[in-house]
N, C-alpha and C positions, 0 to 999 in steps of 0.2 A: 722368208722364212713364211710358212701359211699361217694365215690369219686365226688366232686362237680366242675363241671369245672370252672375257671376263667371268673367270668363274665356272668354265666348263673343263673337264676332264682330258688332260694331253692324249692323245693317241698315237699308236703306232705309225700311222700316214703322219704325224708331225713329224714325230722324230726320224723317220723314213725321208723327210722332204725337207729340215734341217741337215741331215747327214749326208744326202745327194747320193740316196739308195733305195733300191726299192723295198715295199713292206714284206716282201721274204726274206732278202737279207737280216732286216732288221728283227724276223723271226727267228732266221738259224744263231743270230750271235746272244738273242734272250735264251732260246733251248740249249745251243751248244750241241745240238744234232748234225749240223752240217758244218764242216770247214768254211773258214771265212779269212780272208789275206788279213793281216796284222792291221795292217793301213787301214782298210775298212772298219775294223772292228773299232780299231781306236777313235775315228769318226763316230760311229755309232754311239758307243759308250760316252764320248763326248757332247755328243747330243741327247741322251739320255740324261744327263746328270744336269745340263743348262735348262732341259724344259723340264727336271724335276719328275719326268715320266716314272709311273708304276704299271706294272702289268694287272690286266685286269683280272683278278683270281676267279672270277666264275667263267667268266667264258674261255681262258685257260682252261678249268677244271673238265669245262665240257669238251673241249678237243683233246684233251690227254686221257679225260676219262680218271682222272684221279684230284682227290681236293690237297693233298699233302697237309692232313689235317691228322692228329692221334689223340685219341681220348684216354686218358689217363684216370681211371674211375675207381677211387679209391676209397674208404671209412671213413676217416675222421683228418680232415686237414689240418684242424687244431692240434694235434697227434705230432711232437715236432720230428719224429721219424719221417714222416711223408714228406714235407718240403725237400729233405734231405734227396729222400727217390726220385720226384719229381726232375729237382736238378741233374742226377744222373740219367735220365731218360731222356731229358734236353741234349746233353751232351753226347749220350750214344746214338742221338738222330743228329749230330751235326753234322752239319756239311750237306746233307742230302735233303736241305729247305722245306723240312717237315717242322709243324708247329704243334705243340701238347696243348691241349685243353682239357683244363682239370675240371671233374666230375664227383664231388663229394656225396657220400650217398647216406653219412649218419646212421649206418649199417644195417640197413631198411633194405630188405630184399626187392622189394617192389619199385623202390626207388633206384635199384640198380638197374631191374628190369626197363626201367625207364628210360634210363642213359641210354643202356645199347641201344634198344629200339631208335632211340632218338640221333644217337650218333651214326647207325647204321643208314639212317632215313637222311642224315645229312650227308652222306658218302664220306665218311671217314676211312682212310686208306686203312687203319691198324687200329687196334685197342690194346690198351696195356691195363689188366683188371685184377685187382685183390679183393675175393670174396670167398666166406669160407661156407656160405650158403647156397651159390648155383652150382649145380653141376655141370658137366659137358654136356650133358643131354638138354639141359633148360638154356643155357647158352646159344648151342646150336639150332633150337628153335626161333633163337630171336635174330641172331649173326649169320647172314648167308655165308656161306665155305668161301667166298672171292675177299672176305674180309679177315686177314690172320688176326687173332688174339693170343697175345701173350701174360699168362697169367703169372703174378708174384704171388709167391707161396705156394705150401705142395700141393699136389694134385689129391682130390679125394680118394679114397680107398676103391682101387679097381679101376681110376679112371683114367683113361688115357685117349690123344688126340690134341692137345694143345702145347704147345711150350711152357717153360716153368723155371724161373728162378727162387729159388730162397737160402735165406742163413739155414745153416745144420742146427736147428732150435732144440730136436731133443738132446743131443750130444749137451746142448750150451746149459738146457734146464737141469742137465744129468750132474755136469759139474759146477753147478750154481748149489743143488742140493746137497752134493756131497763134501763142497766147501763149508757149509752151515752142521751136517751130521759132524763133523770134524770138530767143529768149536761150539755148537748150540746142544748134541745130544739128538733124542731121540723125538723132542718136543719141538719138531718142524715142521712148521705150516707150509702153507701156497696158498696165495691170491691167485686166483686163474681169471682169464678173461670169461667173457659171455661164455653161456651154455655153448658146447656145439663149436667154441672160437680156441684156436692154439693147441690143438689134440696133441702134437707133437711136443710141446711145450709141457703138458701134464704129464705125458708117457715119461719125459725125461725124470719129472719129480719121484714117480710112482719107482720107476726101475732104478733110482738111486734109493729107495726105502727098500725095496725088495735085495739088492744087491748087499745092503747094512743089516740085512737079517731085522728091518725094523717094521711092526706090524702099520699098516693103514689107522689113523683116527680119521674116520670121516667129520670126526667135528672139527678137524685141523686144517681142512680144504673148503674155502669159500670164494665166492665170484666177486669179483671189483670192478667190472666193465669195461676195463680198459683204461679208465677216468681217474683223476688223482683225487677227487670226492669219493669215486667208487672204493677205491684205495682205503682212504680214509677210513669209510664206512665199515669195511670188512677189518680192519685192522681193530677199531671199535670195538666189534663182535669178539674177535677171538681174546681180545685184552681181556673184555667181562667172561672169558669160563674161568670155572672152579682151578683148572689148570693152565694158567695162559702160554703160549709157545715162548720158548728161548728162542727162535730163529723162524726166520719167514723168508719165503722165496716167493717174488713177485714178477708175473707173468710177463709186465711190461715197467717201464721207469717211471710210466706215471701213476702207476699203483702204489710202486714204492713210495716215490714224496710222498704220494697220500699218507702212507703207513707210517712214514718219519713223522709227518705232522700231528699224526694221532699219538704216536708216542711222546712229540714233544709237549701234549696240551696233557697227558697224563703224567708227566715229569718223569719218564723214562727213558734211564740214562741208556743211550747207543754209543758203541756196542757193547756197553759193560754188561748192561741187564737183556739186551735183543739185540738181536743180529739179524740185516736186513739185506737181500740182494736183490737186482732187479735185473731187468732185461732188455736192453736195447744200444744202453751208452749215449744216450740222447746229451747233448750240451749241457744241459743242467744235472747231470748227474756227478759229475767233477764240481761244481760249485755249490752244491746244496749243503746244508748243515745237520751233521756229516757229511763229506762227501760221499756218493753213494759207490758200493760195489757192486759192480752191474756183469753182465756178458754183452760184449761188445757184437752188434747185429750190423751187419756192413752196408747200410743203408745205401749209398753213394754207388757202390760195386753191384748192388741188385738193382736200382735205377740204371746205371750203364749200359749193363747188358742184359736189361729188359728192353732197351731201344736199340741194341747193336742187335741182338737176335732177332728182333721185330722188321728191322730195317731190311735185315736178310731175308724175312717173309715178304713184305710188301717189294723189296725188288727183283723176288721170285730167282736169290741165287741161292735160297734151301729152300727145296720142296720137298725133302725128304722125311720120314718118322720124325713123330715129335721129338722133342731136346729137352731135358730135366738137367740143369746147373745146381748144385749145392754148395753152397761156399761156407769156410769154415768162421766160425767165433771162439771167441776166448773170455775169460774170466781176467775182469778188471778190476786186480783187489784197490781199494781205499781205506774208508774209513769205518765204514758200517757195520763190516763184517770182516 
């Protein structure tokens, strides 16, 4: 065996020496790009295991001009929706040797741009992006066309150029609002996300009101910022109205859980006095008290498809026009409404 200094990195030459083959043969076994006889491959693999050899990723990236890194740029890793998405992305990329790096932006557009620039500088092979602020033009000004971008969520109005995958937010929000209107009447409010976000969920609420011939009351539409504390504060504001709502559709489950907190603190019985519906169907929705009626949002399937479709772009298996996939969501009836 070739001498290996204590603490030094095992090289491809050490593997070749132990397996009694050339370094080129070891490279062929590692890359799988050239056929190698079964016996030779087994000797090389045994030498790799015996020596604990790990390919040098930086050197390999320089040779292949790929990093096998994918950036997942998301607005809030603390939101239980996104870890499920991340798991789906990783599973969608499984078998291709890619690793996902999570970049949490806290919904700051400048941080989104910074992460995109950093990932491009690091040579990421692809990017999965969830942003309601960055237009295709802004993304293109930061990311070179050689790096495919997969958007989670609908494109902005009139925008083309990137593959997208998302749930049918508008239909889901309409179902939620219609469910509340049937049980709560016209005093059905909405706790929205931040201004400019969740436009399709907002549209679903307004369309349901229009279909039921219920006029829009601006005092019943407030923002909860996508967070549980934000949902709590928004619910407090609604409950302080001279005519508080009898039903509330929250644009995500975290805000709905905050709304439940506020109702509980006020001694308001849910659903007897106030009915609440969320959106996403995170794990906590089923265990809240009372259990939360919500709209399912297929987080894992969204991530899985994002990973699969991005992989097709990175491997040049799909080079055609941008694709958009909309996944169905459904009302999950529990106790809160």
